[in-house]
C-alpha positions in Angstrom: 129.2 62.1 -22.8 129.2 60.2 -19.6 129.4 63.6 -17.6 126.6 65.4 -19.4 124.1 62.6 -18.3 123.7 63.5 -14.9 124.2 67.1 -15.4 121.4 67.1 -17.8 119.2 65.0 -15.1 119.7 67.4 -12.2 119.6 70.5 -14.1 116.5 70.3 -16.0 114.2 70.1 -13.3 115.6 73.4 -12.1 115.4 75.1 -15.1 112.9 77.4 -15.0 114.0 78.8 -11.8 117.5 79.4 -12.9 116.6 81.4 -15.6 114.1 83.3 -13.6 116.9 83.8 -10.9 119.1 84.9 -13.6 117.1 86.8 -15.7 114.6 88.6 -13.4 116.7 89.1 -10.2 120.1 89.8 -11.9 119.1 90.8 -15.1 120.9 88.4 -16.9 120.2 88.2 -20.9 119.0 84.8 -21.1 117.6 84.7 -24.5 120.1 82.2 -25.5 121.0 80.6 -22.1 117.6 79.5 -22.2 118.2 76.9 -25.0 121.1 75.4 -23.2 119.7 72.0 -22.9 118.5 71.8 -26.8 122.2 73.2 -27.7 124.0 70.5 -25.3 121.7 67.5 -27.2 122.5 68.9 -30.5 126.4 68.8 -29.5 125.7 65.2 -28.4 124.2 64.5 -31.6 126.6 65.8 -33.8 129.3 63.6 -31.5 127.1 60.3 -32.4 127.1 61.3 -36.0 131.3 61.5 -35.4 131.5 58.4 -33.4 129.5 56.5 -36.4 131.7 57.9 -38.9 135.0 56.7 -37.1 133.7 53.8 -36.1 133.2 52.7 -39.8 129.8 51.9 -39.7 127.8 53.2 -42.7 124.6 54.9 -42.5 123.3 52.0 -44.5 123.9 49.4 -42.2 122.7 51.7 -39.5 119.5 51.8 -40.8 119.1 48.4 -42.3 115.8 47.0 -40.9 115.7 49.7 -38.1 111.9 51.0 -38.3 112.1 52.9 -35.5 115.3 54.8 -36.7 113.6 55.1 -40.0 110.2 56.7 -38.3 112.1 59.1 -36.3 114.4 60.5 -39.2 111.4 60.8 -41.3 109.5 62.7 -38.6 112.4 64.7 -38.0 112.8 65.7 -41.5 109.0 66.6 -41.8 109.4 68.9 -39.0 112.2 70.6 -40.4 110.3 70.7 -43.9 107.1 72.4 -42.3 109.3 75.0 -39.8 108.8 77.1 -43.4 104.9 76.9 -43.5 102.9 78.0 -44.6 104.5 81.4 -45.9 107.5 79.7 -46.8 109.7 81.9 -44.3 111.5 81.1 -40.9 110.0 82.8 -38.1 111.2 82.4 -34.1 107.9 80.4 -33.6 108.5 77.8 -36.2 111.8 77.2 -34.7 110.4 76.9 -30.9 107.8 74.5 -32.7 110.6 72.7 -33.8 112.0 72.1 -30.5 108.7 71.3 -28.9 107.9 68.7 -31.5 111.2 66.9 -32.4 114.1 67.2 -30.0 112.7 64.8 -27.3 113.1 62.2 -30.2 116.3 63.6 -30.8 117.1 63.2 -26.9 116.3 59.4 -27.4 118.5 58.5 -30.6 121.5 60.2 -28.8 120.9 57.9 -25.8 119.9 55.0 -28.3 123.0 55.3 -30.3 125.6 56.6 -28.1 127.1 53.1 -27.4 127.4 53.8 -23.8 125.7 51.3 -21.5 124.0 53.6 -19.0 123.8 53.4 -15.5 120.0 54.1 -15.2 119.9 53.3 -11.4 122.7 56.0 -10.7 120.9 58.3 -13.1 117.9 58.4 -11.9 119.2 58.9 -8.4 120.1 62.1 -9.5 117.2 63.1 -10.9 115.4 62.4 -7.5 118.1 64.4 -5.5 117.3 67.5 -7.8 113.6 66.8 -7.3 113.1 66.2 -3.6 115.3 69.3 -2.2 113.6 71.5 -4.2 109.9 70.0 -3.0 111.3 69.8 0.5 112.2 73.5 0.1 109.3 74.6 -1.9 106.5 72.9 -0.5 106.3 74.0 3.0 106.9 77.6 2.0 103.9 77.3 -0.3 101.9 75.8 2.1 102.9 78.4 5.6 105.0 81.0 4.0 104.9 84.0 2.3 104.5 83.4 -1.4 104.7 86.8 -2.7 108.4 87.3 -0.5 109.4 85.0 -3.5 109.2 87.8 -5.8 112.0 89.8 -3.9 114.2 86.8 -3.4 114.3 84.7 -6.3 112.8 87.0 -9.0 109.5 85.4 -9.2 106.8 87.6 -10.7 104.4 88.9 -8.1 101.7 88.9 -10.6 100.8 85.4 -9.8 97.5 85.2 -12.1 98.8 86.2 -15.0 101.8 84.5 -17.7 103.3 86.1 -20.5 106.0 84.2 -22.7 109.7 85.3 -22.2 108.9 87.0 -18.9 109.5 86.5 -15.5 107.3 83.6 -13.7 104.9 83.4 -10.8 105.8 81.2 -8.1 101.8 80.0 -8.1 99.0 80.6 -10.5 96.0 82.1 -8.9 92.5 80.5 -10.3 89.5 81.7 -8.3 91.3 83.2 -5.6 93.5 80.0 -5.3 97.4 79.9 -5.7 98.3 76.7 -8.0 101.3 75.2 -7.0 104.0 75.0 -9.5 107.1 74.6 -8.0 110.1 75.9 -9.9 108.1 75.5 -13.5 106.5 77.8 -15.6 103.0 76.5 -15.6 101.3 74.2 -12.7 100.1 71.6 -15.2 104.1 71.0 -16.7 105.1 70.9 -13.1 102.5 67.9 -12.2 103.2 66.4 -15.9 106.8 66.2 -14.4 106.2 65.0 -11.1 103.6 62.1 -12.0 106.7 61.0 -14.6 109.3 61.1 -11.3 107.0 59.6 -9.1 106.6 56.6 -11.7 110.5 56.3 -11.9 111.0 57.0 -7.9 108.1 53.8 -7.3 110.0 51.5 -9.7 113.3 52.3 -8.6 112.3 51.7 -4.9 110.4 48.0 -5.8 113.2 47.0 -7.7 115.6 47.8 -5.5 117.3 45.1 -3.4 119.3 46.8 -0.9 116.2 48.0 1.1 114.5 45.9 3.5 110.6 45.8 3.4 110.3 47.9 6.5 112.6 50.8 4.6 110.6 50.6 1.5 107.6 51.3 3.2 109.2 54.1 4.9 110.6 55.6 1.7 107.7 55.2 0.0 105.5 57.1 3.0 108.0 59.8 2.8 107.8 59.9 -1.4 103.6 60.3 -1.0 104.1 62.9 1.8 105.8 64.9 -1.1 104.6 63.9 -4.4 100.8 63.8 -3.7 100.3 66.6 -1.8 102.5 68.3 -4.9 100.4 66.9 -7.4 97.1 67.9 -5.8 98.1 71.3 -4.9 98.7 72.1 -8.8 95.1 71.8 -9.0 95.2 70.1 -12.4 92.4 68.0 -13.4 94.1 65.7 -16.2 97.4 65.2 -13.9 95.0 63.8 -11.1 93.4 61.7 -13.5 96.9 60.7 -15.4 98.3 60.0 -11.7 95.4 57.5 -11.4 95.7 56.1 -14.8 99.3 55.8 -14.0 98.7 53.5 -10.8 95.9 51.7 -12.9 98.3 50.9 -16.0 100.8 49.8 -13.6 99.1 47.2 -11.5 97.7 45.9 -15.0 101.1 45.5 -16.6 102.5 44.1 -13.3 99.8 41.8 -12.7 99.9 40.4 -15.9 103.7 40.4 -16.5 105.6 40.2 -13.7 102.9 37.7 -11.8 101.9 36.3 -14.8 98.1 36.6 -13.3 95.2 35.9 -15.8 93.2 38.8 -16.5 89.6 38.5 -15.6 86.3 40.7 -15.3 86.4 41.1 -11.5 89.8 42.2 -11.9 88.8 44.8 -14.5 86.1 45.9 -12.3 88.2 46.4 -9.1 90.0 48.4 -10.9 87.3 50.8 -12.2 86.4 51.2 -8.5 89.7 51.9 -7.7 90.0 54.7 -10.5 86.5 56.2 -9.7 86.5 56.7 -6.2 89.4 58.8 -5.8 88.0 61.2 -8.6 84.7 61.1 -6.9 86.2 61.9 -3.6 88.3 64.9 -5.0 85.0 66.3 -7.0 83.1 66.3 -3.6 85.4 67.8 -1.5 87.3 70.3 -3.6 84.4 70.6 -6.8 85.0 74.4 -7.0 88.8 73.9 -7.9 88.6 70.8 -10.1 85.1 71.2 -12.0 85.4 74.0 -13.8 82.6 74.2 -16.3 83.9 76.9 -18.4 87.2 75.5 -18.7 85.9 72.0 -19.6 83.6 73.6 -22.3 86.7 75.9 -23.8 88.6 72.8 -24.2 85.6 70.9 -26.1 85.3 74.2 -28.2 89.6 74.2 -29.0 88.9 70.8 -30.0 85.8 71.6 -32.1 87.6 74.8 -33.6 90.9 72.4 -34.0 88.8 70.0 -36.6 87.3 72.6 -38.4 90.9 74.3 -39.2 92.1 71.3 -40.0 89.5 70.2 -42.3 89.7 73.9 -44.3 93.3 73.6 -44.9 94.7 70.2 -43.5 98.4 70.9 -44.5 99.8 74.4 -45.0 99.5 75.6 -41.2 103.5 74.9 -40.0 104.7 74.6 -36.6 104.3 77.7 -35.2 100.1 77.9 -35.5 99.3 75.6 -32.9 100.5 74.6 -29.5 102.9 76.1 -26.9 104.8 77.5 -29.7 101.8 79.7 -30.9 102.4 81.6 -27.1 105.5 83.3 -28.6 105.3 86.8 -27.5 101.5 86.5 -26.0 100.3 86.3 -22.8 98.0 82.8 -22.0 95.0 85.0 -22.0 95.5 86.8 -25.5 96.5 82.9 -26.7 93.1 81.9 -26.1 91.5 84.7 -28.1 91.8 83.0 -31.5 89.9 83.2 -35.1 89.0 80.3 -37.2 89.9 80.6 -41.1 87.0 80.4 -43.2 87.8 82.0 -46.0 91.8 82.3 -46.3 94.7 80.8 -44.4 96.1 84.9 -43.8 93.3 84.9 -41.1 94.3 82.0 -38.9 95.4 83.0 -35.5 97.5 81.6 -33.2 95.7 79.2 -30.5 96.1 76.2 -27.9 94.2 73.2 -29.0 95.0 71.2 -25.6 95.8 67.9 -27.4 99.1 67.2 -28.5 97.9 64.4 -31.3 95.7 67.3 -32.8 98.3 70.2 -32.7 100.9 67.3 -34.6 97.8 66.9 -37.2 97.1 70.8 -37.6 100.8 71.4 -37.8 101.9 68.9 -40.3 98.8 67.1 -42.1 97.9 64.0 -42.2 101.8 62.8 -42.9 102.7 64.0 -39.6 100.1 62.6 -37.1 100.7 59.5 -39.1 104.6 59.4 -38.3 104.2 60.4 -35.0 101.4 58.1 -34.2 103.3 55.3 -35.7 106.1 56.2 -33.4 104.3 56.3 -30.6 102.8 52.8 -31.0 106.2 51.3 -31.8 107.9 52.7 -28.9 105.1 51.4 -27.0 105.1 48.1 -28.3 109.2 47.7 -28.0 108.3 48.8 -24.0 106.0 45.8 -23.7 108.1 43.0 -25.5 110.9 44.7 -22.8 108.6 43.9 -19.7 108.1 40.5 -21.1 111.9 39.8 -21.3 113.0 41.7 -17.9 109.9 40.8 -16.0 110.9 43.7 -13.5 109.1 46.5 -11.7 111.9 49.4 -13.1 110.8 48.2 -16.9 107.1 48.2 -15.8 107.4 51.8 -14.4 109.0 53.0 -17.5 106.3 51.8 -19.9 103.7 53.1 -17.3 105.4 56.9 -17.1 105.4 56.7 -21.1 101.5 55.5 -21.4 100.7 57.9 -19.0 102.3 60.6 -20.7 100.7 59.5 -24.1 97.6 59.7 -22.1 97.6 63.0 -20.9 98.3 64.5 -24.6 94.6 63.5 -25.0 93.9 66.6 -22.8 96.4 69.0 -22.6 100.6 69.8 -24.4 102.0 67.0 -22.1 105.4 66.8 -23.9 105.9 70.5 -23.9 107.8 70.3 -21.0 111.8 69.8 -21.8 112.4 68.0 -17.9 109.7 65.6 -18.8 110.2 64.6 -22.1 113.8 64.6 -22.4 114.5 63.0 -19.2 111.5 60.2 -20.1 112.9 59.7 -23.6 116.4 59.6 -22.5 115.6 56.8 -20.3 113.3 54.5 -23.1 116.6 55.2 -25.0 118.8 53.5 -22.6 116.5 50.7 -21.7 116.1 49.9 -25.8 119.7 50.3 -26.3 120.2 47.5 -23.6 117.3 45.5 -25.3 118.8 45.7 -28.7 122.4 44.7 -27.6 121.1 41.7 -25.5 118.8 40.6 -29.0 122.0 41.4 -31.1 123.9 39.0 -28.6 121.2 36.3 -28.7 120.9 36.4 -32.6 124.7 35.8 -32.9 124.9 33.0 -30.5 
């Protein structure tokens, strides 16, 4: 188990790159290999269950007064049931939907009950190494190199403006003649979502470190900013830039209140609002043609409206395959947007992207699923705030910041879909909550 954790942290950001090289450069069959991370988590899940059995601890004792474990277990069971909806048959897209909706919670449980006190700082260092050396190579290539040459060198698709599920990915998506940097990920938004999480963790690691002088911290922060911020910007993702600003806003708020123990005043909120809106206005002024796509905004609003219409027409029979990332299997992005809303029978429902994770869960699993999911989101957020109150360190603040930012991003896109983002973040949440639970249990005994 101790060996698997660093491997996961190092390889997850490279997943799409490795699969692309193997499949598109060397023609290796990757249909099973692409699920290596889920297979690894399943094995670890089995190991945890075996350890619980060997320790003599009964499931009844494990679940006693454990609201978090109860909610996760019921939600996973709900996902399992809805895998067979709406026609009570198992589809490849349904299995993929289960992976998207449930596996980051499984990752959290694995680390929460592994019984191992992981050295979090060592694990995030592995993540930083994996992230930054790839950025050092590919960001200059994107800015100054020949993008089309990557198709030959690594197997990337030369068709930069399209995406087709289970096919070779492109190095940079093309929008209005402008390449959108997506690094080693399959989509620019997935990349920028992941990078904002890594940026949050790096900031927390740097601020909470005692080995660096103030000057060294400034130098590392400058180096970090010259890699992370341009990479997020050149993804040309409106929601990711909003997310990065929201993350900074949440960090300042949490640090100001819980670490520095300052009172939150109306003047403070005014300054925060100005700091949040000024970068948005500047970006809109200088790059409005890339960020202010009226058609994209209208498309998202239409998606949400049609999602609500679908929900009220048939609120509980859609299943895990109908909406979100799983609906793209075997379809291009373009065809996934050409959907049709059921108005007479469920058989006429077409797959599509609601571009809102909460709406997606509601469509897939009705009131039961969305109620369980929102209860989990709120409970985990409460536990993270409680952790900050107890530890009062910057690492705890940045972990909570990354979590709340991910939940915020899910309002505008399918933020939880990228395994490198959701698995790593929920892995880390599992580690810190396990440590917090152990401290509370020790205090209770004493």
